[in-house]
C-alpha positions, -999 to 999 in steps of 0.1 A, spaced: -2 -5 -2 13 34 -7 10 64 14 -11 79 -10 -38 50 -9 -35 50 31 -43 87 34 -74 78 8 -87 53 31 -78 75 62 -98 106 44 -130 78 37 -131 60 70 -121 85 97 -136 117 91 -160 133 114 -195 150 106 -174 185 109 -149 174 83 -119 167 106 -100 135 105 -92 118 136 -72 90 142 -68 98 177 -66 69 206 -44 46 186 -18 22 207 12 6 193 37 -14 209 66 3 193 77 34 180 58 58 159 71 81 134 47 110 122 76 132 110 68 157 80 31 163 87 17 191 61 -20 200 74 -37 227 60 -60 228 92 -52 222 125 -29 193 138 -34 181 171 -12 157 188 -26 160 226 -28 139 253 5 120 247 18 90 274 52 81 261 75 55 281 108 61 258 116 96 241 90 126 227 109 142 198 85 176 191 110 196 169 116 213 136 76 231 132 68 253 115 35 272 123 15 301 112 -4 305 145 -1 292 178 20 262 184 10 243 221 36 215 235 22 215 268 9 191 295 30 162 286 39 133 312 75 115 298 93 93 314 121 95 292 132 128 276 116 157 261 128 175 233 108 204 219 130 224 197 140 246 164 100 254 166 92 287 140 61 305 151 45 330 138 18 333 170 21 322 206 42 292 217 28 273 246 53 251 265 42 248 301 33 223 324 55 197 314 63 161 336 94 148 326 114 120 343 145 125 320 157 158 308 138 188 292 152 205 262 136 234 251 160 256 229 161 274 194 127 289 192 115 317 171 84 333 181 68 365 169 42 364 196 47 352 233 62 326 248 48 303 278 66 280 299 
């Protein structure tokens, strides 16, 4: 199956009544890569529970970027963000190291 075929299946089967694709609450027993997403609307990545590392870096966002209320048993990387709105990186619960650096933000930063 190609990625284009997968996109079509997801759009056809996981679009809610508001026209939003909802693939939330999936559970995997391995690592997951969701890098390189190109989204014309909003991208929601909230309520993550990660036993390993959580990498959230190199984001380019036209509006606000909210990366808050994370619970991570490993390390949390939130770096190299380019945000035209506000950046929210607060209420983090991290047992390892927390990296938040190299931010370009036109609005306010909330840590």
